[in-house]
Each structure stands twice: as structure tokens, then as C-alpha cells.
C-alpha positions as CSV (number, residue, x, y, z in Angstrom):
1,M,-0.2,-7.6,-9.9
2,P,3.0,-7.3,-11.9
3,A,5.7,-4.7,-11.4
4,K,5.4,-1.6,-13.7
5,S,9.1,-0.9,-14.0
6,Q,12.5,-2.5,-13.6
7,A,13.2,-0.3,-10.6
8,Q,9.9,-1.4,-8.9
9,Q,10.7,-5.1,-9.6
10,K,14.2,-4.8,-8.2
11,A,12.9,-3.0,-5.0
12,A,10.3,-5.8,-4.5
13,G,13.0,-8.4,-4.8
14,A,15.1,-6.7,-2.1
15,A,12.1,-6.3,0.1
16,L,11.1,-9.9,-0.4
17,S,14.6,-11.1,0.6
18,A,14.5,-9.1,3.8
19,K,11.0,-10.3,4.6
20,R,12.2,-13.9,4.3
21,G,15.2,-13.2,6.5
22,E,17.8,-13.7,3.7
23,T,19.1,-10.2,4.1
24,K,19.0,-7.7,7.0
25,K,16.1,-5.2,7.1
26,S,18.5,-2.5,8.1
27,E,20.2,-2.8,4.7
28,L,17.0,-1.7,2.9
29,K,16.7,1.8,1.5
30,G,13.9,3.9,-0.1
31,A,11.1,2.0,-1.8
32,S,12.2,-1.4,-0.8
33,K,12.1,-0.4,2.9
34,S,8.5,0.8,2.7
35,M,7.5,-2.1,0.5
36,E,8.8,-4.6,3.1
37,K,6.7,-2.9,5.8
38,S,3.5,-2.5,3.9
39,M,3.2,-5.5,1.6
40,S,2.7,-9.2,2.3
41,E,5.3,-11.8,1.1
42,K,2.8,-13.0,-1.5
43,E,2.4,-9.5,-3.0
44,L,6.1,-8.9,-3.0
45,Q,6.7,-12.2,-4.8
46,E,4.2,-11.3,-7.5
47,F,6.1,-8.0,-8.1
48,A,9.5,-9.7,-8.0
49,E,8.6,-12.5,-10.4
50,T,7.7,-10.0,-13.2
51,D,10.0,-10.6,-16.3
52,R,12.3,-7.6,-16.2
53,K,13.0,-7.7,-20.0
54,T,9.5,-6.5,-20.8
55,L,9.6,-3.5,-18.4
56,P,10.8,0.0,-18.8
57,K,13.7,1.1,-16.6
58,K,11.5,3.7,-14.8
59,K,7.8,4.1,-14.5
60,K,6.4,7.0,-16.6
61,A,4.7,9.8,-14.8
62,E,0.9,9.6,-15.0
């Protein structure tokens, strides 16, 4: 499942980095902190790999 906004893609990248041990989990904030806890590494990778150029900056309210 691809990310729906640039903010979501960026948060997934930060969470993925922490899950892999590349950054400290204590440095995560907000969405990336909850994403790291609730999503698998594979799910985070799918979100983080989304091409950022095609995404809006923020997800529109539904």
C-alpha cells in the first residue's frame, strides 16, 4: 500500500529507520512513533518507497 501524502511517506521512512536500528526509537515523534510500533518492517518499507513527487504535501480530509 503506497503512502497517501508526503508527510506519511516521510514518517514511514523515519519509523523504518528506527525499526532497523539505524536511528534511536527515542528520537521518533508523532506518527512515526506509532507507525514503528504498529507496522511491520515490510509495511513500512512499502510506505517509504512511494515516490514523493507524485504525492500531495498533506492528506486531504475525507
